[in-house]
N, C-alpha and C positions, 0 to 999 in steps of 0.2 A: 662343753661349755658354747651354748650359742645365744646370738641375741636376734632379735626379732622386731622389724617394723610391719604393723599391721595397722591398716588403712578401711576403716567399716565407714558405709553411705547406706542411707535410708533415713526411717524416722528413728534416729538416734540420738536425738538431743532433749532433754526436758522430760524424758521419759525414764531416768533412774540407770541409766546406762554406765555411766563411769563409776559410781558407788558400785554396782555391780561388778565390772571389770576390775575394780581394786578388793573387792572381797574376793574373786576367783583367784587372784594372784597375790596375794598381800604377803604371801610366804616366798614370793620371790624378790626379783630386784626389777627398777624401771619407774616406767611411769603411765597415764593416761591422760589426754587433753581433749577438748572442743577444737575442732577447725572450722575453717571454712565451709568444707565438704563434709565433716562428718564428725568422726571420733578415731584419732591415730594413737596408737600404743606403741611403747618402747619396750621391749620384754627382754629381759635376761632369764635363762632357764635351761634344765636339761629336759624338758618337754620338747617331743617334736612335732612339727607341723598338724600334723594329722590331727594328735589330741588336744593342740591349743583351739582347733578349729571345733571341734568336737564340743569342747567348754565353751566355747562362746557363743556358740548355736543351740546349743541345750538349755543354757541357765540364761540366754538375755532375759530383759523384762519381758513384762506381759504384753506393754503396748507399744514396745518396740517392733521397727519393721527393716529388716536388714535387706538391701537390695543390692549392695556390692560387698565383698570380704576380700581383702587382699592381704596374704601373709608373704613375706619375701626375709629370708635369715641369711647370716652370714656369719662365721666363726670369727670368738673372741678369745683372748687370753685371760682376763680377768674382768671382773665384775666394774661397771662403771659409777654404779651407787651400791647403798647399803641398804636401801629398802624400796619399796614399792609405794608411790605416792601419786596425788590427783593434781597434776598443772593447773595452774590459773586459766580460764577462759582469755585467748588473746584477746588485746583489745581492737585490734582490725578487724574483729570478726562482727560482720554485719550482714551476714546473708544466712543465719540459722534458720533452721526449719523450726516452725512453733508449730506443736501437736495440735489437734482439736482438742474440745472439752472433754474429758472422762469423765464416765457413770462411775459411782461410789465403787470401789473394790471390797471385796471381801471381807479384808482385813479390818478398815474402817468401818464396813457395818456392821461387825461383832462388837468393836470398841465402843461405837456408838450408842449401844444398847446393854452395856458392860456396866453396872453401877458402881465398880471399883477402879474403873479407867478415868482419870481426870478430864477426857472429853466426852463424857457421860451426855447425851442428848444435847451434845453442841452442832448444831444445824449446817456448821461451816466444817465439820472434819473434812483433813485432806492429807494424803501422802505423794511421795513421789508417783505412786502408780494411779491417783486418779484426782479428781476434782477440775476446777476451770482452770482454762488456759487460753485459748484463744479471744472469749469473750470479754475478759478482763486484762489484756495484755495490750499496752499503748505502742511497742515498739520493740526491736531486737538490739541485740541478744536479750532473751528472758531472763531476767530479773526481778527482782522485787520491787526495785524505785522505777519500773518501767511499766509496774500494774497498779490496778487501784487498790491492791493491799499496802501501797507506801504509805498509805494514810495509817496504817494500825502498826504500829511498831513493835515487835516481836518481845514478849517477854524473857525473863531468863533461861526458863526451861523449854520455850519452842526456840531459841536461838541456841540451847545446847545442842539439840536435836537437829536443827538446821545445819550446824557443823560438824557433826559427826556422820563419817561416812559408813559406818556399821548400820545406821539409823535408816530405817522405812522413811523417814524424812529427811533427809539428806538433799540440802539444795531442793525441797519442796516449796518454790516461792510462795504459794499462795497459804502456809503454814501458820496456823493460827490456834487459839482453845478460848475458853471464856475470859480469860483473862485480859487478852490482848487482842481480840477479833473484833467482827462486826458483829453487830445485835438484830434479832427480826422483831418486828413491832407489827400489833392490830391495829389497824385504822379503823376506827368505827364512824361513819357519817363524819369521815374525814378527820377526826380528831384520833391521836394513837392511844389507847387506853389500855392495851397490855402489851409485855416485852419477854422476849425469849420463849422461852419454855410453857410459860404460863399464857401467851400470845399462841403458840403453836396448838396448845391444848383446848384453847377456849374454839379455836377457829376450827378444829378437829369433831367437836362437839356439833356446831352449827351444821356441818356438810353431813353428819350422822343423822341429824334432825331434819335434813332436808334443805340447808342453806345452800345460796349460790355465793360463791366469793372469787375473787381475783388471789392468784398465789403468784409471789416472783420467784422464778426457780433459777436456773442456770444462764441461759441465753434472755431470757423476757418472762412476761407475764403468761399465765395460764387461768384460763377461765374453770372453775371446776365445781363438781358437784357429784353426788351420791349416784354413781352410773344406774342404780337400781330402783332410784327415787324417780318415777316418772314425770311426777309435778314440778323438781328440781331439772330433770332433762329439759320439759317443753319450756322453763322459762328461760334455759342457755338458748333454745333454740330462736327465741322470741330476740333475746340481747343478741345474737350473733346475726339478725335477720338474716334467716335461713328457714327453709322447710324440709329440705330432701335431703340434703349431704350428709353422710355418717359421720359420726364422731370417734374420734380416737380414746382410748382408755389405759389407764396406769393399772396393773395388777399389782396385788399386795407380794406375791410371791411366784415364783415358779411353779409351785405346788397349785396354787389357786388357778393357773394358766391350764395346767395339764388335767386339771378336774374339769374344768369346759371347755377347753378346745384340743383338737388334734395339732400334734405337735412332731414332726418328724426332725432329725439330728441336724439338718443344717437351720432350720428354723428354730432349734434350739440354742444350737452357736451363735444365731446371730440376735436372739431376745438376752442372752445372757453374756454377750460381748459389752466392752463397757462402751461401746458405742451406742450403746440402749437405744435402738432405733424402734420405731413403729414399725411391727412385723402384722402382715396380713396373715391371719389365721380362719380356720374353718370349724367355728361351733360344732360341740356334737350333738346341740340339742338347737334346731333349726327357730328355735322360738326364743333362744336365749338372748337377754338385752337386745329385744327386738326394736324397741323403742329409740337406742343408741345406734344400730346397724341401718337402720332405714330401708328394709327392704333388701340390703346387701347381704351377698354370701358370706361374708368377710368379718371379723373382728378386727379392728385396728389396736392391735395389744404392745403396749410398753411395759418395761419393769421398772421400777424406781432407780431414777439416777442421780437424783441429788439426795443429801441425807436428810433433809427437810422432809421429801416424801417419805422416806422410809418411817419419820417420825409421826406424818400424819395418820399413815396406816395403824401406827403403835396406839397412838391416843381413840382414835375412830373405831380401829378394828374392821374398817370395810374391805370387803372385797376388791371392787372396782370402782374407781373415781374417775369420770368426765373429766379429761383435760385438753382441751382444745384450746387455740391460741387466742388471747387477749386482743379482739378487734372484732370489728363489723368483718362480714363476709368477702372477701378480695380485697380488704384493706390491709397494710402491714401488721405484723406483730408489735404490740404495744411492749416498750421494754424500759422507755424513761418513768421513773415514779411520780411525777405530777401527773404525768397520763392517766395514768392508774388511777392514782386518786380520784382524777375527776371522771373516770368513765361512769356514764349513766346507766343508771339500773343497780348497780350493785354497791352495798352501802359498808362492806366488809373487804378490807386491801390486807393479805399480809405480805407487807415489803419489810427490806431492811436496809441498811446503810452503805453496802458494798455497790459501790457504780457498776453496770454494766455498760461495758463502751462500745460492743456491738450486737445487735440482735441475731439472733441463731433460732430458726424454727426448728421442731423435731423432725428430725429425718425418717422417712418411709422405705419400706422395703417389703420384697415379698419374693419366696422361692417358688420357681417354675424349673418343671425338669431338673429339680435337686442342684440348680442354680442360683445365685442372687439376681434380683433383678430391683433396681436401684429405680426410685421412684421421686422420690426428692433427697437433693444433697443438701445437707446442711449440719447441723448438732452432731458431733461426734465424726463425723466426715469431713465437714472442712475446717480449717483449708488442707485439701488432699494435694499429695505431693505424686508426681510421676515422672521416675528419672529418665528423662528425656533429652536428649541434647538437640540443641536448634542454633541453625545458624544466626539468628538476629533474637534479638530481645523483642517479645511481640505481647501486646495486649489484645485480647479477644473480647469483643461485648457480647457474643451470645445471642440472644433472641427475645422475644418481648414476651410471649406467655408464660413461658418460665424461664428465668434469668440465673443462670450462673455466667461470671466474667472467668477469665483464666489470664496469667501471665505466664509467659516462657522466659525465663531466665538464663538461658544457653545450658545449664548443664541439669537444670530441672523444670517441670511445668509445675504450677499450683492452678488449682480449681477451687474457687471460692463459693461462698454459701448460697443458697437460693432467696432469690425474691420476687415475687408473685406479678402476675399480669402487668406489665408497664403502660397498660392504656388507662389504670386507675393513677391518679395524678400523684397519690400519696406515696404509690410503689414505685413509681418513676424518680421521685425524689430521692426514695431510700437506695434507688439502682445508682444513683449521681452520687451519692455521700458513698458508696460501697466501693465504683471505681477509683475517687479519690482516696479514700480510706487504704485500700490495695494498693496505690501507687506509692501512697506515703508510707507505709508500714513495712514496705519490702525495698524502700530508698530506689524505686524502679521506676528508670525513664524510658519510654518506649521508644526502639527505631521504626516500628511496622504496628499497626493497629487495625486490626481484621472485625470486619461488622455484615451482618447479613445482606443481601442484595436489595432487601425489599425498602424501595424507598420512602414508605409510610411506616417503617417499622419506628418507635420511639428511640429505641437503642442507636439505630442507624443513624435517625437526625442528629442525636448526640455525638454520634465519631463525627458526623461532617463539620458539626460547630466547634469541638474541641480539637480535633487533629486531622484536618481537611487535608494538607499536604504530605500526609504518610499514612491517608489511610486507604485499606482495599476492602473491595466488596465481592462475598462469595455466595454462591448459590446456597440455598438453605439445605436441600436433600444431599446434595453434595457434603454439605457440613455435618450432616448425619452420617452419612456413609464413612468419613472420614476420621467420625469421633470413633467409631470400632476397628478402623484401621490404627490408628494412633494407639488404642488401647491396647491392643491385642497384637502388635507389632507386627502387622503384616506387610509387605514390601511387596509381594509378586502380584499375579493377576488377581482379580477377584470379582464377585458377581454381587450388584447391590440391590437389595430388596428393601426400598423404606416406604413407610406407609405410615402417613399422619393425617392431621386435618388441614392445614394451611401451611403456602410456602409457596414466595413468588417465583415463578418458572422461568427460564431461559428465552421462551417465547410470549411472556406477558400474561401467561395465562396462571390458573391457582393450581399449583400441583400438589400432589398428596399421596399416589398410588405409583411409586415409580419404581422402573428397572436399568440399574447402570453397569456399565462395564468398566473395571480400571485396569488398565493394562500400560505399564510403564510409568509416565508421569500426568498422564491423561483420563479424565472420567466423564465417561459418555453415555449419555442416556439413550435405550435401545429398545423401550419399554414404557408401558402405564397402561393404568386403567382409561378406558374409552372414556373421553372427554363428554360433558354434559355441562348445559347453561347453570351458569353462577350469578344469582340476581339478589337482591334484596341487602346488599351488604351485610352487616352485623347481623342482621334481624335473621337474616336465612342462617346464620348458625343458633343462633338467640332460640328461634322458632323453628324447628325442622320441617313443622308442614309446609312452609310458605316454599322449600326446596323440593319436597316431595309432589306438590300440587305442579309446580313447573317442571321438572322431571318427569309427572306423568303427560302432562300437554305433550312435552317435545316428543314422547313414546308412540303417544295415542291420537293425538289429536283430540278434538273435541268430547270423543267417547270418553275421555278420562274425566270427563265432568258428572258422568254418573257415581264416581267414587264417594264413597262416605266423607272423604276430607272435603270435597267442595260443597256438600249439604254441611258439615259442620263451620266450614269457613266459605260462606258462599261468595263475600268480596273477590276470594281469589280468582274466580272466571275472568275478571278485565285483569287483575294484576299478571296472569301468567301470558298475557298476549303482548306486554310490552317487552320489547326486542330487548335481548341483551346480548353484547357481544363479547363478553367475560365468560369463560368457560372453566370447569375443573377437573381434574383426574383423583381429586380427593378419595381416599377409602374413609377418613373418619366422616365427611359428607354422604358417604354412601349408607355407613351404620345410622347416620343420624333419619337420612331419608326412609330407611327401611324401618327402623323405631315407630315413625310417622306413620309408615303405611299399616302397620300392624297395630296401631292403637295402642303403642305400648309408651310412649312418650311424643306428645306432639310440640311440646314446648319445654327447653331445658332451663332450670334454675341455678344450674351452675356448669361450670366446663366439661363437656361431654355427658351430661347426664342421659342422654336420649340413647347413646351408643352404648353406656355401661348398664343402662336399664335392659336394651335389649340383651346384653349379655348374661345379665343375673336371671332372667327369663330363662335363656336359653339353658343354663344348667340345670333345669329343672326338668328335662326330656332327652332323651338314648336316642332319638332318631338316628338314622345313617343315611335316610335319603337326601336327595339333591334337586336343588333346580336346575333349570339351562342356564349356559351362559356358554359364549363361544371366545376364541382366541385367534387372533388375526395379526401376524409380524409382530409377533411377542405383545402384544396389546388386548387387553382382556375386555370384554364385550358383556356388562350385566344386564344391560336392558332387557333383555331375554328374563331376568331373574327378576325382573321390577314388575315386568308384565304380569308375570305369572303370581305372584304377591298382591297384585291389584285386583286379581280377577278370582281372590279367593272368597269364599263365604263361610260363615261361622268360623270366624277365625280362632283355633285352639294357640294362643301366643306362644306359649313355652315349645310346642310342637315346632313352628315354621322360625321361629327365633332360631332354634337349634340348627334346622333345614338352611336356613340362609347361613349360619355358620360353617356349614359343612361344604355348602357350594362355595364360600370366599375362600375357605382352608384350601379345598381342590384347586381352585383356580388359579392360587398363588403356588402353590407348589407344582402343579403342572407347567406353568409358563415358566418356573426357573429350573426345572428339569430341562426344558425345552433348549432353555438359552444355554444351560451348561453343555450338554450334549451338542450342540452346534458351534458352541466356542473350545471345547475342549477343557472349559475350567472347572475345576471341582472346589473351589472354596469362594462361599456364601456367607454375604455379611448381612444381619436382620436390623433394624434398627426404626424409630419413630415413632409416638405416642401410639398407635394402633396396636402395637404390640405390647402393649400394657395391659391387652385384652389376654387373659390367661388360656381361654382357648385355642385362640389364636396363634398366640405363642408356641404354647406347650406342642400343637400338632403340628405347624409350619418347621418347627425345628425338629422334631422328632422324626416327620415325614421324608425331610430332607438328609439326615443323620443315616434312617434306615436305607437310602438309597446311596450309600458310600461317600456322600459329600461330607466335606468338613465345612460345620456350621459356627459363627463367631457371631456374639453380639455385643452389645454393651451389660457388663456385670458390675464392675468398680462403679463407672460413671451411670448419671442416667441415660435411660434408651429413649427419655423424650427431650423436649428442647434445652432441656437442663445440659446435656451432653455436648450442644451444640458449641459451644466455646472450645472445647478440644479441638473438634473437627474444622473447627475455622482457623486454629493456630496448623494444626496437618496440612490443610490446603494452600495454606501461606507458604509453608516451607517446602512443599511438594511443586508448587506453580515456581517457585523461584521468587 
């Protein structure tokens, strides 16, 4: 007879881990309990170590993530216990890991539509394996009295399930049913007219007939309509005050997705996971939901993650529902009931009386080279846990365009949910609330706060005001580099290839096409895209024709005035002669300028629209031709490329968009290979928003791997600015 002490770390709390362990070992003796670090088991058994480990790993709950498993044994003469039981959570535990909100599990989905089940058609059905978590919890440990479910006392039947270790709902904190849980209401013209099942049925019929409504989900409100009704989609466009940015859709079920979209194994796994992110997929028919896709080759698809969504499909029998964040474009997600009911232009709101404590956007992912590419890190991912030890308790404030903050708790790092562009005042307020909420929720007092080096970033200004004495500033692109080093546990030498739109450089210029070397604790910039002037401030980004004219004048002089852009925008002849001392190496601006030169997009109505449109055109052509460029001292000069593009006649947009992509990829790969050869370093890191371009990422990654280099990039964390917070922590730790 042996006794074992088993310690397990990772996402092992609030996911049904203890009842799973109880069921595994209920014929043995001992106990299982939650600890500050994870889960601890004392087990008396004749099983050997290998058998115990196999049992735990093969039977862990679906949403558990085991990062560390330690099994130590010692001989005993007799058992100390007569049975196996679950010990209560220690009262001192205040550092538990709260898992993200989880999409409805298969078992609850079956019960939801089973007339003989007591939770039949109950839109708040949940169990230990699914349901809201982070959006409704006010603090730790994760107990019902610290959630917004505290206002709904359990009925006797729910309480019996809650206390039964053999039940799927053992310690499922949001457990409820028709008798004791929250209710849904359909508010029409600000008056509640229908309740629960009838409210959902009426709303579903309204959507089926072309209506547009607001619907309260897990982390906030969606603006919804029938995706196949063009008039309804057009109305949503007007309500969102946007013209060209694609919408995401919820599909009725997996079969519906497979019917209309190509789906590989990795995409299938992400789509059906309980994260339930939006996944970018390629439609089988280029015309499918064209009015929703807005010219994009992708359709952003997610499966129903809330029981309510399953019921809407049940009653409406629709295939696809547009489900976009309930807000005006670039403003924060609506999650408060009063804001939803007062939303202008929508007269039907399906709401409920369970309060959302923190808003959570839908997460967005894509699969490139059979690996996850995270674009938005929010519901289902956040709060994300990384088991990294740090010397100090650190708060990192991230970046401005796409913001996630992070905290280092010495034994782990937690990455927050996404907030949009902080230059929008309401997003800035939401960011400030998020920082305050994160510090309070984790009872966290930082020893060090890290922010971006850009003095005009709103996150930097916030850091200076709130944490001036303990604030450290780090360079934006080095933080991109650090985010991948952090995520992939890379300690040795590495080459960093960082491509994005904007970042304040160490030389006070705008960086964005950078090559770094990490050796020891030093990150050195050794190359970049050759500088070109940067002018017109934000207008230069929003109206790429301005930079295109400026760069043509810089490269060609007054001959540039013969280009069609100057004919279209004649006032630019004077504007380009105003000297700008600011320079940029930005890859993002290069894509914008080429898009304008090819007359694909001269004005962007949303972030990176010109660059995205350039990629979309390139997908339509298979040319392998390249423009000219040069490399000098690890610096890439694309001026010959732009001069060739400027001289084109009778432009074939897809052809030349593809040729530019070929040119860009070739230059990035050749420069990286040259750096690798000269330095002897075989590890390469890719990061930055330009790598959201599938053509660029897939080919750069593959071409470098084909040359026997080890290539790493962000997978779990966002490759765009959403991952910056992790890199800031990495740099703060590395630099001491």
